[in-house]
C-alpha positions in Angstrom: 79.1 64.2 105.4 80.5 65.6 102.1 81.7 69.1 102.2 80.4 71.4 99.5 83.2 73.8 98.4 82.5 77.4 98.6 81.8 79.1 95.3 83.9 82.1 94.4 82.3 84.6 92.2 84.2 87.4 90.4 82.4 90.5 89.3 83.6 92.0 86.0 83.3 95.5 84.6 83.5 96.4 81.0 86.6 98.1 79.7 85.3 99.0 76.2 83.1 98.0 73.5 84.1 98.2 69.7 81.4 98.2 67.1 82.3 97.0 63.6 79.5 98.5 61.6 79.3 97.7 57.8 76.9 100.0 55.9 76.1 97.3 53.3 74.2 95.5 56.0 72.9 98.6 57.8 71.8 101.2 55.2 68.5 101.1 53.5 68.9 101.8 49.9 69.9 105.4 49.5 69.2 106.1 53.2 72.2 105.8 55.4 72.0 103.9 58.7 72.5 107.1 60.7 69.6 108.8 58.9 67.1 106.0 59.6 64.2 107.1 61.9 63.7 105.4 65.3 62.8 102.7 66.1 64.1 101.4 62.7 67.7 102.3 63.5 67.7 100.4 66.8 65.9 97.5 65.3 68.4 97.3 62.4 71.3 97.3 64.9 69.7 94.7 67.1 69.4 92.3 64.1 72.9 93.1 62.8 75.5 90.3 63.3 79.0 91.1 62.1 80.2 87.7 63.0 78.7 86.5 59.6 81.0 88.9 57.9 84.2 89.5 60.0 86.1 87.5 62.6 88.0 89.1 65.4 90.9 87.4 67.2 92.6 88.9 70.3 96.4 89.0 70.4 96.7 89.4 74.2 96.0 87.7 77.5 94.5 89.5 80.6 91.2 91.2 79.9 88.3 89.0 79.0 87.4 89.2 75.3 84.0 88.4 73.9 82.8 88.7 70.3 79.3 90.1 69.9 76.8 90.7 67.2 78.0 94.3 66.9 81.8 93.7 67.3 83.4 92.8 70.6 83.8 93.8 74.3 86.7 93.8 76.8 86.2 93.4 80.5 88.3 93.0 83.6 87.6 92.1 87.3 86.1 95.1 89.0 89.1 95.5 91.3 91.7 95.1 88.5 94.4 97.7 88.1 95.9 97.9 84.6 99.2 99.0 83.5 98.5 102.5 81.9 101.0 101.6 79.2 99.2 98.4 78.2 98.1 97.9 74.5 95.6 95.4 73.3 95.6 94.3 69.6 92.8 92.5 67.9 93.1 91.1 64.3 90.1 91.5 61.9 89.8 89.0 59.1 87.0 88.3 56.5 84.4 85.5 56.9 82.2 86.4 54.0 84.0 85.5 50.8 82.2 88.4 49.0 83.2 91.0 51.6 85.6 92.9 49.4 83.1 93.0 46.6 80.7 95.3 48.4 83.2 97.1 50.7 84.7 100.4 49.6 88.4 101.1 50.1 89.5 97.7 49.0 89.2 97.7 45.2 93.0 97.4 45.0 95.1 95.3 47.3 96.2 97.3 50.4 98.2 96.3 53.5 96.3 95.7 56.8 95.2 99.0 58.3 95.6 100.2 61.9 92.5 101.4 63.7 93.3 102.8 67.2 91.9 104.8 70.1 95.3 106.6 70.0 94.5 108.2 66.6 90.7 108.1 66.4 88.5 111.1 66.1 85.1 112.2 67.4 81.9 113.4 65.7 78.7 114.6 67.4 75.5 113.8 65.6 72.2 112.0 66.2 72.1 113.5 69.7 75.4 111.9 71.0 79.1 111.9 70.7 80.7 109.1 68.5 84.2 107.8 69.1 85.6 106.5 65.7 88.9 104.5 65.5 89.7 105.7 62.0 92.0 108.7 61.7 90.8 112.1 60.5 90.3 112.5 56.8 93.4 113.9 55.1 93.3 117.1 53.1 93.7 116.9 49.4 91.8 115.8 46.3 92.4 112.1 46.7 93.8 109.9 44.0 91.9 106.8 43.5 88.3 105.6 43.1 86.5 105.4 46.4 88.9 107.8 48.2 87.0 110.0 50.7 87.7 113.7 50.4 86.4 116.8 52.2 85.7 120.0 50.2 83.7 122.9 51.4 82.8 121.0 54.6 81.2 118.2 52.6 82.3 114.6 52.7 82.7 113.2 49.1 83.7 110.0 47.5 85.5 109.6 44.2 83.7 107.7 41.6 86.9 107.2 39.4 90.6 107.6 39.7 92.0 111.1 39.3 92.5 113.2 37.3 89.0 114.4 36.6 87.2 112.0 38.9 83.5 112.7 39.6 82.5 113.0 43.2 79.5 111.6 45.2 78.4 113.9 48.0 77.8 112.0 51.2 76.7 115.0 53.3 78.2 117.5 55.7 81.4 116.0 57.1 80.5 117.1 60.7 77.3 115.0 60.5 78.7 111.8 58.8 80.5 108.9 60.3 84.3 108.6 59.9 84.6 105.7 57.6 87.6 103.5 57.2 89.4 105.4 54.4 92.6 105.7 52.4 94.3 107.8 55.1 94.2 105.1 57.7 97.8 104.0 58.2 99.2 100.5 57.6 99.4 98.3 60.6 103.0 97.2 59.7 104.7 94.0 58.4 104.7 90.5 59.7 101.0 90.0 60.2 99.3 86.7 59.3 97.8 86.3 55.8 94.3 87.4 55.6 94.3 90.2 58.2 92.5 93.2 57.0 92.9 95.4 60.0 94.3 95.6 63.4 92.3 97.3 66.1 94.7 98.6 68.7 93.3 99.7 72.1 95.7 101.5 74.4 94.8 101.6 78.1 95.4 105.4 78.2 95.3 108.0 75.4 97.3 110.8 77.0 95.2 114.0 77.5 92.0 112.4 76.3 89.9 110.5 78.8 87.1 109.9 76.3 89.4 107.6 74.3 91.0 106.0 77.4 90.0 102.7 78.9 91.3 103.5 82.4 92.4 106.5 84.4 95.9 107.4 85.3 95.5 105.1 88.4 95.0 102.1 86.1 91.3 101.7 87.1 88.3 102.0 84.9 86.4 105.2 85.6 83.0 105.3 87.2 81.6 106.7 84.0 80.2 104.3 81.4 82.9 102.6 79.3 83.8 103.9 75.9 82.0 102.6 72.8 84.3 102.8 69.8 83.1 102.5 66.2 84.7 101.3 63.0 82.6 102.2 60.0 83.0 100.2 56.8 81.6 102.0 53.7 79.5 100.1 51.2 80.6 100.3 47.6 78.6 102.3 45.0 78.4 101.2 41.4 76.9 102.3 38.1 74.0 99.9 37.3 74.1 98.5 33.8 71.1 96.4 32.6 71.6 93.6 30.1 69.3 91.2 28.3 69.8 87.8 29.9 69.4 86.1 26.4 72.4 87.7 24.7 74.0 90.2 27.1 73.0 93.2 25.1 73.1 96.4 27.1 69.6 97.9 27.4 70.2 100.7 29.9 73.2 102.2 31.9 72.4 104.6 34.7 74.4 107.8 34.7 75.4 107.9 38.4 76.6 105.3 40.9 74.2 103.9 43.6 75.1 102.2 46.9 75.0 98.5 47.2 72.9 97.5 50.2 71.2 94.4 51.6 68.1 96.3 52.6 66.1 98.5 50.3 66.9 99.7 46.8 68.7 102.9 45.9 67.1 103.0 42.5 63.8 102.5 40.8 64.8 99.3 39.0 66.1 95.9 40.0 69.2 96.2 42.2 72.4 94.3 41.6 74.0 91.5 43.5 76.8 92.4 45.9 79.4 90.3 44.0 80.6 90.7 40.4 81.5 94.4 40.4 83.5 95.4 37.3 86.2 98.1 37.4 86.2 99.6 33.9 89.4 101.3 32.9 90.0 104.4 30.8 91.0 103.3 27.3 93.1 106.5 26.9 94.9 106.0 30.2 95.9 102.4 31.0 95.3 101.5 34.7 93.0 104.4 35.5 89.7 103.2 36.8 87.0 105.2 35.0 84.0 103.7 37.0 82.7 100.8 38.9 79.9 98.9 37.2 77.4 96.3 38.4 75.8 94.3 35.5 72.2 93.2 36.0 70.7 90.6 33.7 67.0 90.8 33.1 
């Protein structure tokens, strides 16, 4: 008689989830994802698949890593005890070749950014507490187009380089996500080409159990695991309409409108995501005066 070997099953528990949420694919025209009514917001998130846009690659062994439609998760055997000093890095690279055309904060080349639960911040809106991996917005007027600044408790985005840059109001800073922004620090040198960001998850953030993966005993707490968020802001551009026959400009809108896959932030035909033009100030070489999307009709 052949002996059937015993099956060994290992139960796992989730350490953390990280959601990589790009607002080009989640907003609906001028209505931000977080302002969508239910059940539209949940439906939009269920259909969202960031794997078509970004790739995530773990740089560690140990916890189980799985990419998901919203981002990725980490899990360990339920009886595992982690080193409280452990750090887990995940590299984020682009899959969509047009990604940087419709993503704010990357108009100019910048080094890979560090996004970490050691420096992330919280916001409470929509009936729950959000844990963002971007750092807090820095004080000051900003310097370059698409910089995010806070004045009078309102989150604003520059529509041109300083000086004299117009600002788009995005709403009360307390009720808005913490988007990836110019204040997020570089991740350091020696990273592979193509890495846009490094997500660094520390097992413990001293003094902050909300941002920690495990307790001081190295075990995941009995409470639900943390859900961290990285928010990527969609680009906003001035829409310029041209005749398809000869390129003559027929209309240029005064203010920038957000680029989105769903909906339309304006009354006329919306632009494609690619092909954004950074127009410079003729009186100040190198200063970006506005971002323009040409629409041929």
